[in-house]
N, C-alpha and C positions, 0 to 999 in steps of 0.2 A: 228316352224314347222306348216304346214297346218293341218287343223282339218277336211276339207271336200273337196269333189271332185273339186268344184270350185277354192278353193284355191290353190289346187295343180296345176290346170291348168294355174291360174294366176303367179303362182312361174315359172312355165317353160316359158311361154310367155314373162314375164319380164326379165328373163335371156337371152333369145333369142334377144329381143330388145336391152337390155344392150351391148351385144356383137357386134350387128350390129351397133349401135350409136358410140361404142367405135372405131370400124374400120373406119367408116366414118370421125369422128372427127379427127383421127390420120392421115387419107390420105389429109384431108383438111389442117391441120397444117403442114404436110410435103410439100404440094404443096406451101403453103405460105412462108415457110422457104426457099424453092428453089428460090423463085423470090427476096427474101430479100438477099440472100447470092450468088447471081449470080455474077460471075467475070466480065462479059461485059454486056453493056446496051443492046445488041442485045439478049444475052442469057435471060435477065430479061424480055424483050419485047415478046420474044418467049413463055416464061412459065407463064406469066401473065393470058392469057385467061382460061388456064387450072385451076389456082388457083381461079380465079373468078367464074368459073363454080362450083367448089367444094364448095366454100363458100356459093353460092346462092342455091346449092341443100341442104346443111346442114341447112340453114335458113328455106327453104321450108319445110323440113321434121321435124322442130321444134328441131333440135339437138343444135342449137344456136339460140339466140334471133335474131329477125329480125333487130334491131337497132345495134346489133353487127356486123352483116354482113355489 
């Protein structure tokens, strides 16, 4: 439990960041999975730019490491 005002603020902002990061990571993983599990080559090629964009954004905001992206 937080003991002072600043710790209470950090607890709140950390929780907000955690939720935002979790959503972004989930969205990125879904986009990559959609490319991998595509039925046809055209479908995979169509969804590749979206997946790349989400991976790059996750790396840019330090959700995943740059080398992982």
